[in-house]
VEXDREN-2710 file (C-alpha; in Angstrom, 1 decimal):
% VEXDREN-2710
k/r/px/py/pz
1/MET/13.3/26.3/-16.4
2/ASN/10.0/28.1/-15.6
3/LYS/7.1/26.2/-14.3
4/MET/5.0/26.4/-17.5
5/LEU/7.8/25.1/-19.6
6/PHE/8.6/22.3/-17.1
7/ALA/5.0/21.2/-17.1
8/ALA/5.1/20.9/-20.8
9/VAL/8.2/18.8/-20.7
10/VAL/6.5/16.6/-18.0
11/ALA/3.4/16.2/-20.2
12/CYS/5.5/15.3/-23.3
13/SER/7.8/12.8/-21.6
14/LEU/4.9/10.9/-20.0
15/SER/2.4/11.2/-22.9
16/ALA/3.1/7.6/-24.1
17/LEU/2.7/6.3/-20.5
18/ALA/-0.5/8.2/-19.9
19/GLY/-1.9/7.1/-23.3
20/ALA/-3.4/10.5/-24.2
21/GLU/-4.7/9.3/-27.5
22/TYR/-6.0/6.0/-26.1
23/PRO/-9.8/5.4/-26.7
24/GLU/-12.1/5.1/-23.8
25/LEU/-12.3/1.7/-22.2
26/PRO/-15.1/-0.4/-23.7
27/GLN/-17.4/-2.5/-21.6
28/LYS/-16.8/-5.6/-23.7
29/ILE/-13.6/-6.4/-25.7
30/THR/-14.4/-9.6/-27.5
31/ASP/-17.6/-11.2/-29.0
32/GLU/-17.3/-14.3/-26.8
33/THR/-20.6/-15.2/-25.1
34/PRO/-20.9/-16.1/-21.4
35/GLU/-21.6/-19.7/-22.4
36/GLN/-18.5/-19.8/-24.5
37/ARG/-16.4/-18.4/-21.6
38/ASP/-17.8/-20.9/-19.2
39/ALA/-16.9/-23.7/-21.6
40/ARG/-13.4/-22.4/-22.1
41/MET/-12.8/-22.2/-18.3
42/ALA/-14.5/-25.5/-17.4
43/TRP/-11.3/-27.4/-16.9
44/TRP/-9.8/-24.7/-14.7
45/ARG/-12.9/-24.6/-12.5
46/ASN/-12.8/-28.4/-12.2
47/ASP/-9.1/-28.8/-11.4
48/ARG/-9.0/-26.3/-8.6
49/PHE/-5.3/-26.8/-7.6
50/GLY/-2.2/-25.5/-9.4
51/MET/1.5/-24.8/-8.8
52/PHE/3.1/-21.4/-9.1
53/ILE/6.9/-21.4/-9.7
54/HIS/8.9/-18.2/-9.1
55/PHE/12.4/-18.6/-10.4
56/GLY/15.0/-16.1/-11.6
57/LEU/18.2/-14.3/-10.8
58/TYR/16.7/-13.4/-7.4
59/ALA/17.3/-17.0/-6.2
60/VAL/21.0/-16.1/-5.9
61/PRO/20.7/-13.4/-3.3
62/ALA/18.0/-15.6/-1.8
63/ARG/16.2/-12.9/0.1
64/HIS/13.0/-12.2/-1.8
65/GLU/12.2/-11.8/-5.4
66/TRP/11.8/-8.0/-4.9
67/VAL/15.4/-7.7/-3.6
68/LYS/16.4/-5.4/-6.4
69/SER/13.6/-2.9/-5.6
70/ARG/13.7/-3.3/-1.8
71/GLU/17.4/-2.5/-1.7
72/TYR/17.5/0.1/-4.5
73/ILE/20.0/-1.9/-6.5
74/ASP/21.0/-0.5/-9.9
75/ASP/21.5/-2.7/-13.0
76/LYS/25.2/-2.7/-13.0
77/THR/25.5/-3.8/-9.4
78/TYR/22.8/-6.4/-9.6
79/ASP/24.0/-8.0/-12.9
80/SER/27.7/-8.0/-12.1
81/LYS/27.1/-9.7/-8.8
82/TYR/24.3/-12.2/-9.6
83/LEU/24.3/-12.9/-13.3
84/PRO/27.7/-14.7/-13.4
85/ARG/26.7/-16.8/-10.5
86/PHE/23.3/-18.0/-11.8
87/ASN/23.7/-21.6/-12.9
88/PRO/20.8/-23.9/-11.9
89/ASP/22.9/-27.0/-12.6
90/LEU/20.6/-29.3/-10.6
91/PHE/17.5/-28.3/-12.4
92/ASP/15.4/-31.2/-13.5
93/ALA/12.1/-30.2/-15.1
94/LYS/10.8/-33.8/-15.0
95/GLU/11.4/-33.9/-11.2
96/TRP/9.5/-30.6/-10.8
97/ALA/6.6/-32.0/-12.8
98/ARG/6.5/-35.3/-10.9
99/LEU/6.4/-33.4/-7.6
100/ALA/3.6/-31.2/-8.8
101/LYS/1.5/-34.1/-10.1
102/ALA/2.0/-36.2/-7.0
103/ALA/0.8/-33.2/-4.9
104/GLY/-2.5/-33.3/-6.8
105/MET/-1.8/-30.1/-8.8
106/LYS/-3.4/-30.1/-12.2
107/TYR/-1.8/-27.0/-13.8
108/ALA/1.3/-24.9/-13.4
109/VAL/2.4/-21.3/-14.0
110/LEU/6.1/-20.5/-14.4
111/THR/7.7/-17.1/-14.2
112/ALA/9.0/-16.7/-17.7
113/LYS/10.1/-13.2/-16.7
114/HIS/9.7/-11.4/-13.3
115/HIS/10.0/-7.7/-12.6
116/GLU/13.8/-7.9/-12.6
117/GLY/13.6/-8.4/-16.4
118/PHE/15.6/-11.5/-16.7
119/CYS/14.2/-13.9/-19.3
120/MET/14.0/-17.7/-18.6
121/TRP/13.7/-18.6/-22.3
122/ASP/15.8/-18.2/-25.4
123/THR/14.3/-14.9/-26.5
124/ALA/15.5/-13.1/-29.6
125/THR/14.7/-9.7/-28.0
126/THR/17.6/-9.4/-25.6
127/ASP/20.8/-11.0/-24.3
128/TYR/19.5/-10.7/-20.8
129/LYS/18.4/-14.3/-20.7
130/ILE/19.2/-17.7/-19.3
131/THR/20.8/-19.1/-22.5
132/LYS/23.5/-16.5/-22.0
133/THR/24.5/-17.8/-18.6
134/ASP/26.6/-20.8/-17.7
135/PHE/23.4/-22.9/-17.6
136/GLY/22.9/-22.2/-21.3
137/ARG/19.6/-23.9/-21.8
138/ASP/16.0/-22.8/-22.5
139/LEU/14.4/-23.5/-19.1
140/VAL/10.9/-22.6/-20.3
141/ARG/11.1/-25.2/-23.0
142/GLU/12.2/-27.9/-20.6
143/TYR/9.4/-26.9/-18.2
144/VAL/6.7/-27.0/-20.9
145/ASP/7.8/-30.4/-22.2
146/ALA/8.1/-32.0/-18.8
147/PHE/4.8/-30.7/-17.3
148/ARG/2.9/-31.4/-20.5
149/ALA/4.2/-35.0/-20.5
150/GLU/2.8/-35.4/-17.0
151/GLY/-0.6/-34.2/-18.2
152/LEU/-0.5/-30.8/-16.4
153/LYS/-1.9/-27.7/-18.1
154/ILE/0.8/-25.1/-19.0
155/GLY/0.9/-21.5/-17.8
156/PHE/3.3/-18.6/-18.0
157/TYR/3.7/-15.7/-15.6
158/PHE/4.9/-12.6/-17.5
159/SER/5.8/-9.4/-15.7
160/ILE/4.7/-6.3/-17.7
161/LYS/7.0/-4.4/-15.4
162/ASP/10.7/-4.6/-16.3
163/TRP/13.2/-2.9/-14.0
164/HIS/16.1/-3.8/-16.3
165/HIS/14.9/-2.4/-19.6
166/PRO/16.4/1.1/-20.3
167/ASP/13.1/2.4/-21.7
168/TYR/10.8/1.2/-18.9
169/LEU/9.5/4.3/-17.2
170/ILE/10.6/4.6/-13.6
171/ASP/7.6/4.5/-11.1
172/VAL/7.0/4.0/-7.4
173/THR/8.2/0.4/-7.4
174/HIS/11.3/0.8/-9.6
175/PRO/14.7/0.3/-8.0
176/LEU/15.8/3.8/-9.2
177/ARG/12.9/5.6/-7.6
178/PRO/13.7/8.2/-4.9
179/LYS/14.6/6.5/-1.7
180/ASP/12.6/9.1/0.2
181/PRO/8.9/9.1/-0.8
182/ARG/8.7/12.7/0.2
183/GLN/10.7/13.4/-3.0
184/TYR/8.0/11.9/-5.2
185/SER/6.7/14.5/-7.6
186/ASP/5.7/14.7/-11.3
187/GLU/8.8/16.8/-11.8
188/LYS/11.1/14.2/-10.1
189/PHE/9.8/11.3/-12.2
190/ALA/10.0/13.3/-15.4
191/GLU/13.6/14.0/-14.6
192/LEU/14.4/10.3/-13.9
193/ASN/12.6/9.3/-17.1
194/LYS/14.4/11.7/-19.4
195/GLY/15.5/9.9/-22.6
196/ARG/13.4/6.8/-21.9
197/ASP/11.1/5.8/-24.8
198/TRP/8.0/4.1/-23.6
199/ASN/6.8/3.1/-27.0
200/ARG/10.1/1.3/-27.6
201/TYR/9.6/-0.6/-24.3
202/ARG/6.0/-1.5/-25.1
203/LYS/7.1/-3.0/-28.5
204/TYR/9.8/-5.0/-26.6
205/MET/7.2/-6.3/-24.2
206/TRP/4.7/-7.3/-26.9
207/ASP/7.5/-9.0/-28.9
208/GLN/8.3/-11.2/-25.9
209/ILE/4.7/-12.1/-25.3
210/ASP/4.5/-13.1/-29.0
211/GLU/7.4/-15.5/-28.5
212/LEU/6.0/-17.1/-25.5
213/LEU/2.6/-17.6/-27.1
214/THR/3.8/-18.9/-30.4
215/ASN/6.9/-21.0/-29.8
216/TYR/5.8/-23.4/-27.1
217/GLY/2.5/-25.0/-28.4
218/LYS/-0.8/-24.6/-26.6
219/ILE/-0.6/-22.3/-23.5
220/ASP/-3.5/-22.7/-21.1
221/ILE/-2.9/-19.7/-18.8
222/ILE/-1.1/-16.4/-18.9
223/TRP/-0.5/-14.4/-15.7
224/PHE/0.3/-10.8/-16.5
225/ASP/1.7/-9.0/-13.5
226/TYR/1.0/-6.1/-12.8
227/THR/-0.3/-2.6/-13.3
228/VAL/1.2/0.0/-10.9
229/LYS/-1.7/2.4/-10.3
230/ASN/-1.6/5.6/-8.4
231/PRO/-4.9/7.4/-9.1
232/ALA/-3.9/10.5/-7.1
233/HIS/-0.7/10.8/-9.1
234/PRO/-1.0/9.0/-12.4
235/ASN/2.5/10.0/-13.6
236/TRP/3.9/8.0/-10.7
237/GLY/2.4/4.8/-12.0
238/LYS/0.7/3.2/-15.0
239/THR/-2.7/2.2/-16.3
240/TYR/-4.3/0.0/-18.9
241/LYS/-3.4/2.7/-21.4
242/SER/0.3/2.1/-20.7
243/TRP/0.2/-1.4/-22.0
244/ASP/-2.4/-0.9/-24.7
245/ALA/-4.1/-3.5/-22.7
246/VAL/-7.3/-3.8/-24.7
247/ASN/-5.4/-4.7/-27.8
248/LEU/-3.0/-6.8/-25.8
249/VAL/-5.9/-9.0/-24.7
250/LYS/-7.3/-9.2/-28.2
251/HIS/-3.8/-10.2/-29.5
252/THR/-3.3/-12.7/-26.8
253/ARG/-6.6/-14.4/-27.6
254/LYS/-5.8/-14.4/-31.3
255/LEU/-2.5/-16.2/-30.7
256/GLN/-4.0/-18.6/-28.1
257/PRO/-7.8/-18.8/-28.4
258/GLY/-8.4/-21.0/-25.4
259/ILE/-6.1/-19.2/-23.0
260/ILE/-7.2/-18.0/-19.6
261/ILE/-6.0/-14.6/-18.5
262/ASP/-5.7/-13.1/-15.0
263/ASN/-6.9/-9.7/-14.0
264/ARG/-3.8/-7.5/-13.6
265/LEU/-3.8/-5.5/-16.8
266/ASP/-6.1/-2.8/-15.2
267/LEU/-9.2/-4.0/-17.2
268/MET/-11.5/-4.8/-14.3
269/ASP/-14.0/-2.2/-15.6
270/THR/-14.6/-4.4/-18.7
271/ASP/-16.6/-7.5/-18.8
272/ASP/-14.1/-9.7/-20.6
273/GLY/-10.6/-8.2/-20.3
274/TRP/-9.9/-10.7/-17.6
275/ASP/-11.1/-14.3/-16.7
276/PHE/-10.5/-14.5/-12.9
277/VAL/-9.6/-12.3/-9.9
278/THR/-6.5/-13.0/-7.9
279/PRO/-6.6/-12.4/-4.1
280/GLU/-3.0/-12.7/-3.0
281/GLN/-1.8/-14.2/0.2
282/PHE/-5.1/-14.2/2.1
283/LYS/-8.1/-16.5/2.5
284/ALA/-11.2/-15.0/1.0
285/ALA/-14.0/-14.7/3.6
286/ALA/-16.6/-15.3/0.9
287/TRP/-16.8/-15.9/-2.9
288/PRO/-15.4/-12.7/-4.4
289/THR/-17.8/-10.5/-6.5
290/VAL/-17.4/-7.9/-9.2
291/ARG/-20.2/-5.4/-9.6
292/GLY/-22.4/-7.6/-7.4
293/LYS/-21.8/-10.8/-9.4
294/LYS/-19.8/-13.9/-8.2
295/VAL/-16.7/-14.3/-10.5
296/PRO/-14.1/-17.0/-11.1
297/TRP/-11.3/-16.6/-8.6
298/GLU/-7.9/-18.0/-7.6
299/THR/-6.0/-17.2/-4.5
300/CYS/-2.2/-17.2/-5.1
301/GLN/-0.3/-18.3/-2.0
302/THR/3.2/-19.1/-0.8
303/PHE/4.5/-21.8/1.6
304/SER/6.3/-19.0/3.4
305/GLY/6.3/-15.2/3.1
306/SER/8.2/-15.0/-0.1
307/TRP/7.6/-16.0/-3.7
308/GLY/11.2/-16.4/-4.8
309/TYR/13.6/-18.6/-2.8
310/TYR/14.3/-16.9/0.6
311/ARG/16.9/-18.9/2.5
312/ASP/16.3/-17.3/5.9
313/GLU/12.5/-16.8/5.8
314/MET/11.0/-18.9/8.5
315/THR/7.2/-18.2/8.5
316/TRP/6.4/-21.5/6.7
317/LYS/2.8/-22.7/6.9
318/SER/2.2/-26.1/8.4
319/GLY/0.7/-29.1/6.7
320/PRO/-2.7/-28.7/8.3
321/GLN/-2.7/-25.0/7.5
322/LEU/-2.1/-25.7/3.9
323/ILE/-4.8/-28.4/3.6
324/GLU/-7.2/-26.0/5.3
325/LEU/-6.2/-23.3/2.8
326/LEU/-7.0/-25.6/-0.1
327/SER/-10.3/-26.9/1.2
328/GLU/-11.5/-23.5/2.5
329/THR/-10.8/-22.0/-0.9
330/VAL/-12.7/-24.7/-2.8
331/SER/-15.6/-24.4/-0.3
332/LYS/-16.0/-20.8/-1.5
333/GLY/-15.9/-21.7/-5.2
334/GLY/-12.2/-20.8/-5.8
335/ASN/-8.9/-22.2/-7.0
336/LEU/-5.6/-22.4/-5.1
337/ILE/-2.3/-21.9/-6.9
338/MET/0.5/-22.7/-4.5
339/ASN/4.0/-21.3/-5.0
340/VAL/7.4/-22.9/-4.9
341/GLY/10.6/-20.8/-5.2
342/PRO/13.4/-23.0/-6.4
343/THR/17.0/-22.6/-5.1
344/ALA/19.7/-21.0/-7.3
345/ARG/20.8/-24.5/-8.2
346/GLY/17.4/-25.3/-9.6
347/GLU/15.9/-27.6/-7.0
348/PHE/12.9/-27.3/-4.7
349/ASP/14.3/-26.9/-1.2
350/GLU/13.6/-29.5/1.4
351/ARG/10.9/-27.4/3.2
352/ALA/9.0/-27.1/-0.1
353/LYS/9.4/-30.8/-0.8
354/GLU/8.1/-31.7/2.7
355/ARG/4.9/-29.5/2.1
356/LEU/4.4/-31.0/-1.3
357/ALA/4.7/-34.5/0.2
358/GLY/2.0/-33.5/2.7
359/PHE/-0.3/-32.5/-0.1
360/ALA/0.4/-35.7/-1.9
361/LYS/-0.4/-37.9/1.0
362/TRP/-3.6/-36.1/1.8
363/MET/-4.8/-35.8/-1.9
364/HIS/-4.1/-39.5/-2.4
365/TRP/-7.2/-40.2/-0.2
366/ASN/-9.2/-37.0/-0.4
367/ALA/-8.8/-35.6/-4.0
368/ARG/-12.5/-36.1/-4.8
369/SER/-13.4/-33.6/-2.1
370/ILE/-11.5/-31.0/-4.2
371/TYR/-11.7/-31.7/-7.9
372/GLY/-15.0/-30.7/-9.4
373/CYS/-16.2/-29.2/-6.1
374/THR/-17.5/-25.9/-5.1
375/VAL/-19.7/-24.1/-2.5
376/ALA/-22.4/-26.2/-0.9
377/PRO/-26.1/-25.9/-1.7
378/GLU/-28.2/-23.4/0.2
379/GLY/-29.0/-24.6/3.7
380/ILE/-25.9/-26.8/4.1
381/ALA/-23.7/-24.9/6.4
382/ALA/-20.3/-26.1/7.7
383/PRO/-20.5/-27.4/11.2
384/ASN/-18.1/-25.6/13.7
385/GLY/-14.5/-26.4/13.1
386/THR/-15.0/-27.6/9.5
387/SER/-15.5/-26.5/5.9
388/VAL/-17.8/-28.0/3.4
389/THR/-17.2/-28.6/-0.3
390/TYR/-19.8/-30.0/-2.7
391/ASN/-19.7/-31.9/-6.0
392/PRO/-22.8/-31.0/-8.0
393/GLU/-22.2/-33.9/-10.5
394/THR/-22.3/-36.6/-7.8
395/ASN/-24.5/-34.7/-5.3
396/ARG/-22.0/-35.4/-2.5
397/VAL/-20.9/-33.1/0.3
398/TYR/-17.5/-33.3/1.9
399/ILE/-17.0/-32.1/5.5
400/HIS/-13.3/-31.3/6.2
401/LEU/-12.6/-31.8/9.9
402/TYR/-10.1/-29.2/11.1
403/ASP/-11.1/-29.6/14.7
404/TYR/-11.7/-33.3/15.2
405/PRO/-15.0/-33.9/17.0
406/MET/-15.2/-35.8/20.3
407/GLY/-17.2/-38.8/19.1
408/PHE/-20.0/-36.8/17.6
409/LEU/-20.4/-34.1/14.9
410/PRO/-23.7/-32.1/15.1
411/VAL/-25.2/-31.7/11.7
412/PRO/-28.2/-29.3/11.5
413/TRP/-29.2/-30.5/8.1
414/LEU/-29.1/-34.2/9.0
415/ASP/-32.5/-34.7/7.3
416/ARG/-30.8/-34.3/4.0
417/VAL/-28.2/-37.0/4.6
418/GLU/-28.6/-40.4/3.1
419/TYR/-25.3/-42.0/3.9
420/ALA/-21.9/-41.0/5.4
421/GLN/-18.4/-42.4/5.4
422/PHE/-14.8/-41.4/5.9
423/LEU/-13.2/-40.6/2.6
424/HIS/-9.7/-41.9/3.4
425/ASP/-10.8/-45.5/3.9
426/GLY/-14.5/-45.7/2.8
427/SER/-15.6/-46.8/6.3
428/GLU/-19.2/-46.1/7.3
429/ILE/-20.1/-43.4/9.8
430/ALA/-23.3/-43.9/11.7
431/ILE/-26.1/-41.3/11.5
432/ARG/-27.7/-40.5/14.8
433/PRO/-31.0/-38.7/14.8
434/PRO/-31.9/-36.1/17.5
435/PRO/-32.3/-37.9/20.8
436/HIS/-35.5/-37.7/22.9
437/SER/-35.5/-34.9/25.4
438/HIS/-35.3/-35.8/29.1
439/SER/-36.6/-33.6/31.9
440/GLN/-33.3/-33.5/33.7
441/SER/-31.7/-31.9/30.6
442/GLY/-33.7/-28.7/30.8
443/ASP/-34.5/-26.8/27.6
444/THR/-31.5/-28.1/25.8
445/HIS/-31.5/-27.8/22.0
446/LEU/-31.0/-31.3/20.8
447/ILE/-29.6/-32.0/17.4
448/GLY/-28.7/-35.0/15.4
449/GLY/-25.4/-35.7/13.7
450/LEU/-22.7/-38.2/12.8
451/VAL/-21.0/-40.6/15.2
452/THR/-17.2/-40.3/14.8
453/PRO/-14.5/-42.5/16.4
454/MET/-13.1/-41.0/19.6
455/LEU/-9.6/-41.5/18.2
456/LYS/-8.8/-39.3/15.2
457/PRO/-7.9/-41.3/12.1
458/GLY/-4.3/-41.1/10.9
459/VAL/-5.1/-38.4/8.4
460/GLU/-3.9/-34.8/8.6
461/VAL/-7.4/-33.4/8.0
462/PRO/-10.0/-36.2/7.9
463/VAL/-12.9/-35.8/5.4
464/ILE/-16.4/-37.2/5.7
465/GLU/-18.1/-37.9/2.4
466/ILE/-21.9/-37.6/2.5
467/TRP/-24.5/-38.8/-0.1
468/LEU/-27.3/-36.3/-0.1
469/LYS/-30.9/-37.5/-0.5
470/LYS/-32.3/-36.9/-4.0
END
């Protein structure tokens, strides 16, 4: 085939993916006002702490949720090996919900479908679903009912990628991509995608989203994940045009008017095609901004280095690290959604239960340093070895003591402190103004602060609650 003819074939086979006829991206998608958006998201900003749950066939190989892509496993091999052996017979949605609530989590997001394409609900769009396994039940339904009964807000994660669907166009994350990146080319991807119908896949995807947003009552959050972009080589990835993302957002809001949507549909250049940004697996150094403006944000984190159950992964965060992650996030105006990857039998493994119990114990005493809190007012900086959260409704500051002070905590803004106490037991902490200078001290910078016990209280991360002067 000559080069000109091959180029035409490439352009034709990828035209649906590239969205050649798609209109330019608008600045604003809906007619919602900023005040209406703030009201819609008020509960989410208040609650601060949620549970992510990554569960699917990948729990059987138990070596990362991307195992199919990482190991270049084709559908036949993957399904024949793992599908017959997926039976989460110990799954108890009520137990999951109890553990989440006890840990202080206020909302949850379950993977209804991950990139592998396996559906955790009784969808009418495919037989590649949990109700066709030996388990035979609609796990999404049981999750929704159990978590809703515990008073938690309900969220779905839905992968817009689908490595199983025969019409999903192969890209640089697909298991059938060339193993050697040096083979990547427009011609190679066109060859791999020959006969695949993107429009047919997109309808399949939209139909599944319709089911999830109409068959399970009020859905509070949807996590779309994620657009594979390659600006240098657009035919190797996808963009908002691929998903018809503008209309997808409009449709989603029509089905669920109060829903909160993440930012992974490639609509960041719009003002309202997303509700919050999603820094993954790192602590933000400061409140994230978009076009110079602070925006709602949620960091998604794992207990270990994997989202799905990974039996042999050992880089698990400690209890103090996790509490610091939560309080540090809130101190910068953000939310934390903490992931659990259930085992193939449907249980949270013992390591996850231990970490959730650590959160539960700490939040029992210190929840009010998290809920409704945000960044501290100007001039109230965190002392060394601490972070500071602030509740604007109560005008109280919370100092989280990661490095426990030796009897005294210097506080440069002591003149703004009216009263201080430990949060875990409500016991008063003395306020000590700056001492008088003595000649033998030299030109020492003397500062006032809070008098803390020499012995650290029996709390993983103690918190000092401060009433500010009015």
